[in-house]
C-alpha positions in Angstrom: 7.0 -14.2 -17.8 9.6 -15.3 -15.1 11.3 -17.7 -17.1 11.4 -15.7 -19.6 13.4 -13.1 -17.6 15.7 -15.6 -16.1 16.5 -17.5 -19.7 17.2 -13.7 -21.0 19.7 -12.5 -18.5 21.4 -15.5 -17.6 23.2 -14.7 -20.7 24.5 -11.7 -19.1 25.4 -13.2 -15.5 29.3 -13.3 -15.6 29.3 -10.1 -17.1 28.4 -7.7 -14.1 30.4 -10.6 -11.4 33.4 -9.2 -9.7 34.5 -8.7 -6.2 34.1 -5.4 -3.8 36.9 -5.3 -1.2 36.0 -6.5 2.0 38.4 -7.8 4.8 39.6 -11.4 2.9 38.5 -13.2 6.1 35.3 -12.1 5.7 35.1 -12.5 1.8 33.5 -16.0 1.4 30.6 -15.4 -0.8 31.0 -14.5 -4.0 29.3 -11.2 -5.1 27.6 -10.3 -8.7 27.3 -7.0 -10.2 24.8 -7.1 -12.9 21.0 -7.0 -10.9 18.7 -9.1 -13.7 21.0 -11.6 -14.0 21.6 -11.9 -10.3 18.1 -12.0 -9.9 17.1 -14.4 -12.6 20.2 -17.2 -10.9 18.6 -16.3 -7.5 15.0 -17.4 -9.1 16.5 -20.9 -10.0 18.0 -21.2 -6.8 15.7 -23.6 -4.3 16.8 -21.1 -1.4 14.6 -18.3 -0.3 16.8 -16.3 0.9 19.6 -14.2 -1.0 23.2 -15.1 0.1 24.5 -13.6 3.2 20.8 -12.9 4.5 18.6 -14.1 7.3 20.9 -16.0 9.6 18.8 -15.8 12.7 22.0 -16.5 14.4 23.9 -14.0 13.9 25.2 -11.6 16.6 26.2 -7.7 15.2 29.8 -7.1 15.9 31.4 -3.9 17.9 32.7 -2.6 14.9 28.9 -3.0 12.9 26.4 -3.0 15.7 23.2 -2.7 13.9 21.6 -5.3 12.2 21.0 -3.9 7.9 17.2 -4.7 7.0 16.7 -4.9 3.0 13.3 -4.0 1.7 12.8 -4.4 -1.7 10.9 -2.7 -4.6 7.8 -3.9 -6.0 7.3 -7.2 -7.5 10.8 -7.9 -6.2 11.2 -10.3 -3.1 13.6 -10.6 -0.3 15.4 -13.4 -2.1 16.0 -11.8 -5.9 16.3 -8.3 -5.1 19.6 -8.5 -3.5 21.6 -10.7 -5.4 24.3 -8.5 -4.3 23.6 -6.4 -1.1 23.3 -9.6 0.3 26.3 -11.1 0.4 28.5 -8.0 0.3 27.0 -6.8 3.1 27.8 -10.2 5.0 31.4 -10.1 3.7 31.6 -7.0 5.2 30.9 -8.0 8.8 27.3 -7.3 8.9 24.2 -9.3 10.0 21.6 -8.8 7.4 18.3 -9.6 6.8 15.4 -9.3 4.3 11.5 -9.3 4.1 9.0 -10.2 1.6 6.1 -7.9 1.9 3.0 -6.6 0.6 2.8 -10.4 -1.3 4.6 -13.7 -1.3 8.1 -14.7 -3.5 8.8 -14.4 -5.7 6.3 -11.4 -6.3 6.1 -9.0 -3.3 5.1 -5.3 -3.1 1.3 -5.2 -4.2 -0.2 -4.4 -1.4 -1.3 -1.4 0.6 1.9 0.1 1.8 0.2 0.8 5.0 -0.1 -3.3 5.4 3.5 -3.5 4.4 4.4 -1.0 6.4 3.2 -3.1 9.8 4.5 -6.4 8.1 8.3 -4.2 8.4 7.5 -2.9 12.2 6.8 -6.8 12.9 9.8 -8.1 11.0 11.6 -5.4 12.6 10.7 -6.5 16.1 12.0 -9.8 15.1 15.4 -8.8 14.3 15.6 -7.1 17.3 14.7 -9.9 19.7 17.0 -12.2 17.4 20.3 -9.8 17.3 19.9 -8.0 20.8 20.2 -4.8 18.9 18.3 -1.9 20.0 18.3 -0.2 16.2 18.6 -1.2 12.7 19.7 0.0 9.3 17.7 0.2 6.4 18.7 -0.1 2.7 15.7 0.5 0.7 15.2 0.3 -3.1 12.3 1.6 -5.4 9.0 0.8 -2.9 11.6 -0.4 -0.7 12.5 3.4 0.0 9.0 5.0 0.6 6.9 2.1 2.4 9.3 2.4 5.7 8.3 5.9 6.0 5.2 5.3 6.4 6.1 2.7 9.7 9.1 4.8 10.7 6.7 8.3 10.4 3.0 6.6 11.9 4.1 3.2 13.7 6.7 4.0 16.1 9.6 3.1 13.8 11.8 6.1 14.2 13.0 5.1 17.8 14.2 1.3 16.2 15.9 3.1 12.8 19.6 4.9 12.7 20.4 5.0 9.5 17.5 4.8 6.2 19.0 4.2 3.2 17.2 4.9 -0.6 18.4 3.8 -4.1 16.0 4.8 -6.9 13.6 6.2 -4.0 10.6 8.3 -5.1 9.9 10.7 -2.1 8.0 13.2 -4.2 6.0 9.9 -6.0 6.2 9.0 -9.9 4.3 10.5 -12.8 5.3 6.7 -14.2 2.5 4.7 -12.1 -0.4 6.8 -13.8 -1.9 4.1 -15.9 -2.2 2.0 -12.7 -4.0 5.0 -11.9 -6.0 5.3 -15.1 -7.1 1.6 -14.5 -8.2 2.1 -11.0 -10.3 4.9 -11.6 -11.7 2.3 -14.1 -12.7 0.0 -11.7 -13.6 2.7 -9.7 -12.6 1.6 -6.6 -10.7 3.6 -4.0 -6.9 3.9 -4.3 -5.8 1.7 -1.4 -8.0 -0.6 -3.3 -6.5 -0.8 -7.0 -6.3 -4.0 -8.8 -3.6 -6.2 -9.0 -1.3 -3.4 -7.4 -2.7 -1.6 -4.9 0.8 0.6 -3.6 1.2 1.2 -7.9 -1.5 3.6 -7.3 -0.1 4.7 -3.9 2.7 6.4 -5.0 1.5 8.7 -7.7 2.7 11.9 -7.3 -0.6 13.7 -5.6 -1.8 10.5 -4.8 -3.9 10.6 -0.9 -1.3 8.1 0.6 1.5 10.7 -0.8 -0.3 13.1 0.9 -1.0 11.9 4.0 2.7 10.8 3.8 4.5 14.3 2.6 2.4 16.3 5.2 4.3 17.8 8.2 7.8 16.8 6.4 8.7 13.3 5.3 12.2 13.6 7.7 12.1 12.4 10.7 14.1 13.7 13.6 16.6 10.7 14.8 17.0 9.2 11.4 19.5 9.9 9.4 18.4 9.5 5.9 20.7 9.1 2.2 19.6 8.7 -1.2 21.0 7.9 -4.3 19.4 8.4 -7.4 20.2 7.8 -11.1 19.6 10.3 -14.5 18.4 7.2 -15.8 15.7 6.2 -13.6 12.8 4.8 -16.1 10.5 4.1 -13.3 11.1 7.4 -11.1 9.8 10.3 -12.8 10.9 12.6 -13.0 14.6 11.2 -11.2 14.1 14.0 -9.2 11.6 12.5 -6.9 14.3 11.0 -5.4 15.9 14.0 -4.2 14.7 15.5 -0.9 15.8 18.5 1.5 16.8 17.2 5.0 18.2 14.6 3.6 21.8 13.5 2.2 21.5 13.1 -1.7 24.1 11.7 -4.2 23.0 11.4 -7.9 24.9 8.4 -9.5 26.4 10.3 -12.7 27.6 12.7 -10.4 29.6 10.7 -8.6 31.0 8.7 -11.5 30.0 9.6 -14.8 31.1 6.2 -16.3 28.5 4.9 -14.2 25.0 4.6 -16.1 22.7 2.2 -14.0 18.8 2.8 -14.4 16.1 1.9 -12.0 17.1 -2.0 -11.8 21.1 -1.8 -11.9 21.3 1.1 -9.1 20.5 -1.9 -6.7 23.7 -3.8 -7.9 26.1 -1.2 -9.1 29.7 -1.3 -7.6 29.9 2.6 -7.3 26.5 2.4 -5.2 27.8 -0.7 -3.4 30.6 1.4 -2.1 28.7 4.7 -1.3 26.4 2.5 1.0 29.2 0.6 2.8 30.6 4.2 3.7 27.3 5.4 4.3 26.9 2.3 7.1 30.7 3.3 8.3 31.8 6.8 7.6 34.7 6.1 9.7 35.8 3.6 7.9 34.9 4.9 4.2 36.6 4.6 1.2 37.7 6.1 -2.2 34.6 5.3 -5.0 36.9 3.9 -8.2 34.2 4.4 -10.9 33.8 1.8 -13.3 32.1 1.6 -17.0 28.3 0.6 -15.6 25.9 0.2 -18.7 22.4 0.1 -18.2 20.6 -3.1 -17.5 24.2 -5.3 -18.4 26.2 -3.8 -15.2 30.0 -3.4 -15.4 31.9 -4.0 -18.4 35.4 -2.2 -17.3 
């Protein structure tokens, strides 16, 4: 299946390529704005890291004092999930790091989210020690928007996280994972021991995991949350699950009606890229330039 995805998506690899404005002296890495093509090409790359990420000698600048940690989604990995934001953030002067949790590359995000949160906690500690930073910013996609809040809320992560940016989040769970829940019931196993993908039953709306995470509120004081959702989300159902009171919420199509990114492309959209850069550095925010972005294909204008 991985080979098939690589062959198909490589056909559109050039469609979503381009460059988002960045300081000329820093714009050294190519940035693609097609998620599936970028992921496929990264899968062919022998490097286990997305371009621009996991440079352990990187020291944060005064302009960007917090490293950015990228947290992938279900079945993603530290390399394939970030063909856009790895090089983009590096080009803009950030120290950028990414991990694979809940499995091993090329497929992660399958394990219990409690265990994955422990892995994230260890990774944050490693990043902080390597960079000397007191705090980090998180940028997550899909499950990577939900699992980290277990770390923030229950594992002491709030003291180390300043900004928490979520692409295609599911703060209220999703109905799309119901088939996994039914499979779990067939096997008669506990929620966090479901076969194939324990996390997939945990983020079902109303699951024990979701109930515990939401109990007492999901917003942790001191952490600045930002959500970016798309009406075209085929995996977060309904898409409004990603909208949460007490957080900054963007509906992508309200920002740019011509951007029709879905669950995957939202992690490579140039519109989203600008929103993320503005959120990380609001003092130097720039206007969003709307482009036509097609589901799965990426920008065409």
